[in-house]
Residue, then its C-alpha position, 0 to 999 in steps of 0.5 A: m733483286g735480292a742477292a743474299g739467297n732466297g728471301a734475301t733482304n735488300l738492306a740498302a732499300l729497307y734500312c737506308q732511312p735517315e736519323p731524325r734531322r740527318r741529311r738523306g743519304d748520309a747513313l744506312v739505318v738498321r731497325a732492331s726488329e730486322v736484326a738479331v742482336k745474338e747469333e743463333s745457337g751453334s752458329p760458327s763465329l765469322g771472325l769479325e773484329v769489333k772495336e767498341t768506343l763509348l760516345d756521349n749520351s750513352r751511345v756506343e760506336l762499333k767499328v766492325r772489320v769483316p775478314a776477306s774470307v767472309c767478303k769472298d763467300c758473300y760475293d760468291q753467293v751473290l754471283k750464284e744467285f744472280g746466275k740462277q735468276a738472270k736470263i742471259p742470252g745463250f745460257r740455259p736457265g740454271k746453267s753455270v755462267p762465267e763470272s765475267v759474263l755475269i758482271n757485264f750483264i748485271g753490272k759491276d756496281q749492282i753486284r758490288s751493292s748486292a754483295v755489301e748488302a749480303i755482308l751486312k745482313k750476315t755480319l750484323p748479328e755477330a757485330m751487335s752481339s757485344v752490346a746484346g742486353r745493353s742496346l736500346k730498341d730501334s736505336e742502332h744504325i750503320s753510320s758508314k755511307f752505303a755508297e762508299l762501302a759499295a764503291d770501295f768493295e773488293p771481293e778478296k779484301p776485308l770490309s770495314y763499317d761503323v755501327a752506332v747504337d744507344v745503350a742503357p745509360e749508367v745511373k750514378w748517384n751524387p752523393e753515393n746512394g743519394y736517393k736514400n733519406l732525401k731531404v725535401t720541403v713541401e708547401c701544404e695547408a697549415d691545418d689539413a682538417e681546417a682546410a677540408q672543413k673550410a672547403a666543405d662549408a664553401e661547397l655547401q653554401s655554393r650548392l645551397k645558393d644554386l637552389g635559390s632564385l634571383r629577384v630584381v632589385t631597383g632603387r639602389g646600387l650594387q651591394m655585397g651578396d648581390v648579382g649584377i649584370v654588367d658590360v665590361s671593357a678594358v684598355r691597356l694603360n701606358e706609363d704616362g697615363t695614356t691609354g693603349d690597345e683594347i684588351l679583347s679577353c676582358k670585353q664581355k657584354g651581359f657579364q654576370l658579376d656574383t659578388d659572393e665569388g669576389a675571390s675569383f675576380l681580378p683583385g679590386f674589381v668587385d670593390a670598384l663596382i660596389g654602389i653602381e646602379n643600372g645605367e651607370t658607367r664607371n671607369f677605374d684602373l687596376t693592375f693584373p697580378q703576377t700570378w694571373e692565369q693569362e700570362s700575357l696580362r701579368g703585371l699589366q695596368a689596365r683601365f676598365t669601363v663597366e656599365g651597370k645593366e641589371l641588379f638582382i638579390r639572391q634569395i637563398p632557401e633555409l637549410n633543412d633536411e628536405l633539401a638534403p637530396q637536392l644538395v647531395e644525392s643519396c643523402t636524407t639529412v643535412a648532417e649526412v650532407k655535411e659528412a659527405l662533403l667533409k669526407k670528399h674534401t678531406e680526401q682531396v686535401e690528402r691527395i693534394k698533399k700526397q701529390a705535392t710530396q711526390f712532386a718534391i721528391t721526384n724533383e730532389l731525385a733528379r738533383v741527386v742522379d747523374i745520367e747521360i741520356p740517349n737521344s732515342l730515349l728522349e724522343e720516345q719519352g717526348r712522343q709518349m708525353y705528346a700523345a698523353k697531351l693529345i688524349e687530355l685535349q681530346a677528353s676536355m675539348k672533344l676534338a674532331k678527328e680532323q683536328l687530332v690528325a692535324l695535331s698528330s702530324a710529324e711536324m707538330v710532334q717534332n716542334y713539341l720535342i724541340a720546345q719541351k726538350s728540357r722537360i722531357a730530359d727531366s722526365v727521362k732522368q726521373s724515370l731511369a732513376v725510379a727504375e734503378i731504385f726499383k731494382i736495387e731495393n728489390l721492390q715487386v708489383a703484384e700480378e693482380e695490380l698489373e691486370v687492373e691497371v692494364n684493363n683500366a688503361i685499355e678501357e680509357f683508350k676505347r672510351y676515346d676511340q684511340e688505337y692501342d698496342e696491348a703489349r705496349v699498354r702492359e709495359q707502360a702499366q708495369e712502369l707506372l706501378e713500379g714508379s708508384k712503388v718507388l715513390e711510396w718507398l722514397t716517401e717512407h724513407a725521406d726526411i720531409t718537412y711540411v711548411p704552410k703554403q705561401s699565400 
């Protein structure tokens, strides 16, 4: 039964949700959506005493002392409401009921709990007003134990309770204004034009090769330019030369070995098979490089067994204008094909260079900024990053709804937050630093840009049948565009040195 007037909110029931990883019952949590942070215009002061203490991680503790007059007023209102609603034998509905009778009928503990609920509801807005404009949404909670507040409550005595809330962290630069004239080094292609031309030529040859055909070859072994069909297996090689377990990821039957794509294979693999004939089996040892994509195989020595099954020579058609439409749609000449592919790879090289530059700048930005990150921001950012990861998985793997539900479980999200805490913290630091620079440098986002970004984001959610909150989408689009503006500004003002990428 609510005891703070008609439509009263039962704070003990509604707000007693523990913080993440907090033992149930330890704290009374208050949701920002339920508590106003400012008093209504014209409402009289309750005379609260509020002492503010700054804790670690941009958290503020408010020690609130409620005067006895407010406690007594709330207690009387609780009794009045119980008196109106309680059906007590011997008393007509609405008739005044003596306090002692009400207490005996309702119970002293119930009345105390209801009175404390009423006090919290009445005083929280004024208590929170000292951090209005600084507090972070959904981060506040009453850290005093509700059971203890109710047990110690006396109607004519003051009531004290503690509120903890995350506040917007202060952004400090080390050195002062350290974001200006950042010095960064970026690895990129030694010659952008040469790299783009090389990539365009390679794609042209690959597309031309796809238009060719394969012809069976007999009477000789594998040569460069051939395509061989082989069976492959491998085992781990111990330091003493003995063999160990089979490497299952290397086992393939009917594997198509295109010698023209030797760079995509394990170094030495193609060379070891030159000359192999159909029906022949070869054994050879190779070591996986430290840069190998499959982390568990990096640096591993392996003994391969490969059997030749079939051999083909690729017949590549002569490059001419007739093939142009098949090579690149809408092109009618080889010259147009070459121009289209060169444009594509020139833009790609520029895009990769820009991304590498921005990555270097944001890393350097995190180094010159000092921020105590609130836990609520860490969790919010982590959840956003995990959601983005799920969308990416859905796009690449077309996950079933059951798989998405399993991956979206609270346990999976919590595991991600713990495992990626350092990465999430860096992301938050960069985001806060970018927001601060956007404000300090008075940068702006055009309304037209924002609308385009919002519409694109909504279309993506719809494409993958994902639920979305349009207000939140708009907020994130604004943040994204602000970040883009800041990165552009930082790039213009940074001292950037480009060095050739290490092979």
